[in-house]
C-alpha positions in Angstrom: 112.6 79.1 71.1 109.3 77.8 70.0 106.5 79.7 68.5 103.7 80.8 70.8 100.2 79.6 70.0 98.8 83.1 69.6 100.0 85.5 67.0 103.1 87.3 68.1 103.1 90.0 65.3 101.4 92.4 67.7 104.0 92.0 70.5 107.6 92.8 70.7 110.6 90.8 72.0 112.9 92.8 74.2 116.4 91.5 75.0 117.6 92.9 78.3 121.2 93.9 78.9 122.5 93.2 82.4 122.7 96.9 83.4 118.9 97.2 83.0 118.4 94.6 85.8 121.2 96.1 87.9 119.5 99.5 87.6 115.9 98.3 88.2 115.3 94.6 89.1 111.5 95.2 88.6 112.2 95.9 84.9 111.4 92.2 84.4 107.7 93.1 84.9 107.7 96.5 83.1 107.1 95.5 79.5 103.3 94.8 79.8 102.1 92.5 77.1 105.5 92.2 75.4 108.0 89.3 75.8 111.6 89.6 77.2 114.6 87.4 76.6 117.7 87.0 78.9 120.9 85.8 77.3 123.0 83.4 79.4 125.8 86.1 79.7 123.3 88.3 81.6 122.7 85.6 84.2 126.5 85.1 84.5 127.0 88.8 85.0 124.3 88.9 87.6 126.0 86.2 89.5 129.3 88.1 89.3 127.8 91.3 90.6 125.7 89.8 93.5 128.4 90.0 96.2 128.8 93.1 98.4 126.8 95.8 100.1 126.5 98.3 97.2 123.2 99.2 95.6 124.3 97.3 92.5 125.0 94.1 94.5 121.6 94.4 96.2 119.8 94.9 92.8 121.7 91.9 91.4 120.5 89.7 94.3 116.9 91.0 93.9 116.9 90.4 90.2 118.1 86.8 90.8 115.4 86.3 93.4 112.7 87.5 90.9 114.1 85.1 88.3 114.2 82.2 90.7 110.5 82.8 91.6 109.6 83.0 87.9 111.5 79.9 86.8 110.7 77.7 89.8 107.0 77.9 89.0 107.5 77.3 85.3 106.8 74.0 83.5 109.7 71.8 82.5 109.3 72.9 78.9 110.5 76.5 79.5 111.4 77.0 75.8 107.8 77.9 75.2 108.2 80.9 77.4 107.5 81.5 81.1 104.5 83.7 82.1 105.7 86.9 83.8 103.0 87.1 86.4 103.3 89.4 89.4 100.6 90.5 91.9 102.4 93.9 92.1 102.5 94.4 88.3 99.1 93.1 87.0 99.6 94.8 83.6 102.4 92.4 82.9 101.1 89.6 80.6 104.2 88.8 78.6 106.6 85.9 78.8 110.2 85.4 79.8 112.5 83.5 77.4 116.0 82.3 78.4 118.7 81.7 75.8 118.6 78.0 74.8 120.2 75.9 72.1 117.6 77.1 69.6 119.1 80.6 69.7 122.4 80.6 67.7 124.8 83.5 68.2 125.6 84.9 64.8 128.2 87.7 65.0 130.3 89.4 62.4 133.9 88.2 62.2 135.3 91.4 63.5 133.6 91.1 66.9 135.2 89.2 69.7 133.1 86.2 70.8 134.2 86.0 74.4 133.0 89.5 75.3 129.7 89.8 77.1 128.4 92.7 75.1 129.1 91.0 71.8 127.5 87.7 73.1 124.3 89.6 73.9 124.4 91.3 70.4 124.8 87.8 68.9 121.7 86.6 70.7 119.7 89.6 69.3 120.9 88.8 65.8 120.0 85.1 66.3 116.5 86.0 67.6 115.9 88.4 64.7 116.6 85.6 62.3 114.5 83.1 64.3 111.5 85.4 64.5 111.4 87.7 61.6 107.7 88.4 62.0 108.1 90.7 65.0 110.4 93.4 66.3 113.4 92.2 68.3 114.8 95.1 70.4 117.8 95.4 72.6 117.3 97.4 75.8 120.4 98.7 77.5 121.5 101.6 79.7 124.9 101.5 78.0 125.2 104.2 75.3 128.1 102.5 73.5 126.2 99.2 73.5 123.3 100.8 71.8 125.5 102.5 69.3 127.2 99.2 68.5 123.8 97.5 68.1 122.6 100.2 65.7 125.8 99.9 63.7 124.9 96.3 63.2 121.5 97.2 62.0 119.7 96.2 65.2 117.0 98.2 67.0 118.2 99.4 70.4 116.5 101.5 73.1 117.3 103.0 76.5 115.3 101.8 79.5 112.7 104.6 80.0 110.3 103.0 82.4 112.0 104.5 85.5 111.7 108.0 84.2 109.3 110.3 86.0 109.2 112.9 83.2 110.4 112.8 79.7 110.9 116.6 79.8 112.2 118.0 83.1 111.0 121.5 82.0 107.6 120.1 83.0 108.8 119.3 86.6 106.8 120.9 89.3 108.4 124.1 90.6 106.3 124.7 93.6 105.6 128.3 92.5 102.9 129.8 90.3 102.6 133.4 89.0 99.0 134.5 89.1 97.5 136.0 85.9 96.8 139.7 85.7 93.0 139.2 85.8 93.2 136.8 88.7 91.3 138.9 91.3 88.6 139.8 88.7 88.0 136.1 87.8 88.6 134.5 91.2 87.7 137.3 93.7 83.9 137.0 93.3 82.3 135.9 96.6 85.8 135.9 98.2 86.0 135.5 101.9 89.0 136.8 104.0 89.9 136.6 107.6 92.9 137.3 109.9 94.3 134.7 112.2 97.6 134.8 114.2 98.7 137.9 112.2 98.2 136.3 108.8 95.5 136.9 106.3 93.5 134.0 104.8 91.5 134.1 101.5 89.0 131.7 100.2 88.7 132.1 96.4 86.6 130.5 93.7 87.4 130.0 90.0 88.8 127.7 87.3 92.4 128.1 88.3 91.8 126.5 91.7 91.7 123.0 90.2 95.2 123.5 88.8 96.7 124.4 92.2 98.5 122.1 94.6 98.5 122.1 98.4 101.6 124.0 99.7 102.2 125.6 96.3 103.3 129.3 96.4 101.4 131.8 94.4 102.3 135.4 93.8 101.4 138.5 91.8 103.8 141.5 91.5 102.7 144.8 89.9 103.0 148.5 90.5 105.8 148.0 93.0 103.6 145.9 95.3 103.4 142.1 95.6 100.9 139.5 96.8 102.6 136.3 98.1 100.6 133.4 99.5 100.6 129.6 100.0 97.8 127.2 99.1 96.4 125.5 102.2 93.4 123.8 100.6 92.1 123.3 97.1 89.5 121.5 95.0 88.2 121.9 91.5 86.2 125.1 92.3 87.8 126.8 95.4 91.0 127.2 97.3 92.2 128.7 100.6 95.3 130.9 100.5 97.4 132.2 103.4 99.8 135.2 103.2 103.4 134.5 104.1 105.9 135.7 106.7 108.2 138.2 105.1 111.7 136.9 105.7 113.2 139.5 103.4 112.7 141.9 106.4 115.6 142.0 108.8 113.2 141.8 111.8 112.3 138.3 110.7 116.0 137.2 110.1 116.8 133.5 110.5 120.0 133.1 112.4 121.1 136.4 111.0 120.1 135.5 107.4 117.4 137.2 105.4 115.9 136.1 102.1 117.4 137.9 99.2 114.7 137.1 96.6 111.2 135.8 96.2 112.1 132.1 96.0 114.3 132.3 99.1 111.4 133.8 101.0 109.2 130.9 99.9 111.9 128.4 101.0 112.2 129.9 104.6 108.4 129.8 104.9 108.5 126.0 104.1 111.6 125.2 106.3 110.2 127.1 109.4 106.7 125.6 109.2 106.5 122.8 111.8 103.6 121.3 109.8 105.9 120.6 106.8 107.8 117.3 107.3 109.4 117.0 103.9 111.0 119.7 101.8 112.7 119.4 98.4 114.9 122.2 97.0 116.2 122.4 93.4 118.5 125.0 92.1 122.0 125.6 90.6 125.0 126.4 92.7 124.8 129.7 94.6 121.0 129.9 95.0 121.3 129.5 98.7 119.9 126.0 99.3 122.4 124.9 101.9 122.7 128.2 103.7 119.0 128.7 104.1 118.5 125.1 105.2 121.3 125.2 107.8 120.1 128.6 109.1 116.5 127.3 109.5 117.8 124.1 111.1 119.9 126.0 113.7 117.1 128.3 114.5 114.7 125.4 115.2 117.3 123.2 116.9 119.1 125.7 119.2 116.5 128.4 119.8 113.0 126.8 119.3 114.2 123.4 120.6 111.9 121.8 118.0 114.6 119.2 117.0 117.2 117.6 119.1 120.0 117.7 116.4 120.8 118.2 112.8 121.9 115.3 110.7 123.7 115.9 107.4 124.5 113.3 104.7 125.3 113.3 101.0 126.2 111.0 98.2 130.0 110.5 98.0 130.5 110.7 94.3 133.8 112.3 93.4 134.0 114.9 90.6 137.5 113.9 89.5 139.8 110.9 90.2 139.0 109.0 93.4 141.6 109.6 96.1 141.0 106.2 97.7 140.0 105.2 101.2 140.0 107.8 104.0 141.2 107.2 107.5 139.3 107.8 110.8 135.8 107.5 112.1 132.6 107.7 110.1 132.4 111.5 110.6 136.1 112.0 109.9 135.7 110.0 106.6 132.8 112.3 105.6 134.6 115.5 106.5 136.2 116.0 103.1 132.8 115.7 101.4 131.3 118.4 103.7 133.3 121.4 102.5 130.0 123.2 101.7 128.9 122.6 105.3 132.0 124.3 106.7 131.7 127.2 104.2 128.1 127.9 105.2 128.8 127.5 109.0 131.5 130.2 108.5 128.9 132.5 107.0 126.3 131.8 109.7 128.9 132.2 112.5 129.9 135.7 111.3 126.3 137.1 111.5 126.7 138.0 115.2 129.2 140.9 114.9 128.9 141.8 118.6 129.9 138.5 119.9 133.7 138.9 119.4 136.2 136.1 118.5 135.6 134.2 121.8 131.9 134.4 121.5 131.9 133.2 117.9 134.2 130.3 118.8 131.9 129.3 121.6 128.9 129.5 119.3 130.7 127.4 116.7 131.5 124.7 119.2 127.8 124.7 120.3 126.7 124.4 116.7 129.1 121.6 115.9 127.9 119.7 118.9 124.4 119.7 117.5 125.4 118.7 113.9 126.1 115.1 113.0 127.6 114.1 109.7 126.5 110.6 108.6 127.3 108.3 105.7 124.5 107.0 103.5 126.1 103.6 103.7 124.9 103.1 107.3 121.4 104.5 107.1 119.5 101.2 106.4 117.5 100.1 109.5 117.8 103.3 111.5 115.0 105.4 112.8 115.5 109.1 113.5 113.4 110.8 116.2 113.0 114.6 116.4 115.9 115.2 114.0 116.4 117.8 111.2 117.8 115.7 108.4 119.6 117.3 105.4 120.3 115.2 102.3 122.7 117.1 100.1 123.5 116.3 96.5 120.4 114.2 96.4 120.2 114.3 92.6 122.7 111.4 92.6 120.3 109.1 94.5 118.1 106.5 92.8 114.4 106.4 93.6 115.0 103.3 95.7 117.8 104.9 97.7 115.7 108.0 98.2 112.9 105.8 99.6 115.3 104.1 101.9 116.4 107.4 103.3 113.1 109.1 103.7 111.5 106.1 105.4 114.1 106.5 108.2 112.2 109.5 109.5 110.4 108.9 112.8 108.0 111.1 114.7 108.9 114.8 114.9 111.6 114.6 112.1 111.9 116.9 109.1 113.7 115.8 106.0 115.2 118.4 103.5 116.5 117.1 100.2 118.6 119.5 98.1 120.3 119.2 94.7 120.8 120.3 91.2 119.5 117.8 88.6 121.8 119.4 86.0 124.8 118.0 87.9 124.2 114.3 88.1 127.4 112.3 88.5 126.0 108.8 88.9 126.0 106.3 85.9 122.7 105.3 84.5 120.8 108.3 86.2 119.4 111.1 84.2 117.4 114.2 85.0 114.2 112.3 84.3 115.1 109.2 86.4 116.9 110.8 89.4 115.5 110.1 92.8 115.2 113.8 93.5 113.0 114.3 90.4 111.0 111.2 91.6 110.2 112.6 95.0 109.4 116.1 93.7 106.8 114.6 91.4 105.4 112.1 93.9 105.1 114.4 96.9 103.5 117.4 95.1 100.2 118.3 96.7 100.9 116.4 100.0 99.7 118.6 102.9 103.0 118.0 104.9 105.4 118.4 102.0 106.6 121.3 99.9 109.0 122.0 97.0 110.7 125.1 95.6 112.9 125.5 92.5 115.3 128.3 93.2 116.1 130.3 90.1 118.4 133.2 91.1 121.9 132.8 92.2 123.1 135.0 95.2 126.7 133.9 95.5 128.5 136.5 93.5 128.3 138.2 90.1 131.2 136.0 88.9 129.4 132.8 89.9 126.1 134.0 88.4 127.8 134.9 85.1 129.7 131.6 85.0 126.5 129.7 85.6 124.9 131.5 82.6 127.8 131.3 80.0 129.7 128.1 80.9 
């Protein structure tokens, strides 16, 4: 690898592991002014992974296409480095280096030469010896690979560019508690009016600039509470609207009432026809699935707002995989939908006067309007007037999440639920999950809303287990 004409002491050289490209093919353009190097073993592993219909195979093919575009426009003397130019990533001004005869693999005797990880480590050692004037850094999503590199005295990093937030405690919750002096500081020149049985407030003050559209605000004191949603906001003013009280039995949703403040907020989002996209975060037992199903049944069977409910989820097993399942698409998905059956049992028991025959008829009617679909067959589809529930969406990558949400046609509502503390997919973390990604990107959109549910309502045993285990 030849020296570049300009000084390289201010730039770094990143050696990419294969799993970085398989995780995010655009990582080739994410290192700004710094250079990247791809060992030959990475290209061989990309070639081995490109066959199939999985997300990994698609990413391998996309990474190969990017590399083909980069290399095909390069001069014959590619050892000087190939400019990483992309109209979509204008901040990328670095160069791509491929492993050539100039880079010798120097490995300790106790490391096996034929292994891909060791070969990549050998390239890092060789580059470090070849270019001692600047940092040479291995980038890998593999924890053990990074540990092995550091044991050899090499610098190694995880790939962080796909992370929405470094600290998920800063993730948007969709809820804000108003300060005690809120009305004194923001109630001056306040206007209020009543429309369709709900009260609207136009407020002014410094807090307005920190609010988001469709964010819920509340103040509880002296046994009374103020609960509202933000309809409009700018740096100096905001318009708030009071909520429908779904904790009151007269406003029950398919026999279900909200048991706490956040559940009330959730039902206000789910039953608002102006909200097309809802994200719900919360640990097990907070009522995500039950509330979403109840609202879906109410709007599908009673209000006729949607033609049917479509439910899908990521099929990641907790324990050992039990292998292929027989039957149709819906039959294959049935074992993954235990939560659906459990919640349908709860919803079906809310009508105590119907009797066994009435409940059986209602259950058949409900099942006829609920379709269980696999994520594998979502690409290319368009859903019209559907109520789509994506369960366990913390296991989706941002790219998979985009593929699913863009399936929505006119009149369709999409609800994404999950718990980012229970991610089962390799290479995904709380900061890089597709669920975290859409919560952050959709905040403040006038047709989207988010709530983080905090309180479990399953049982005292489940609540205690969630706290101490």
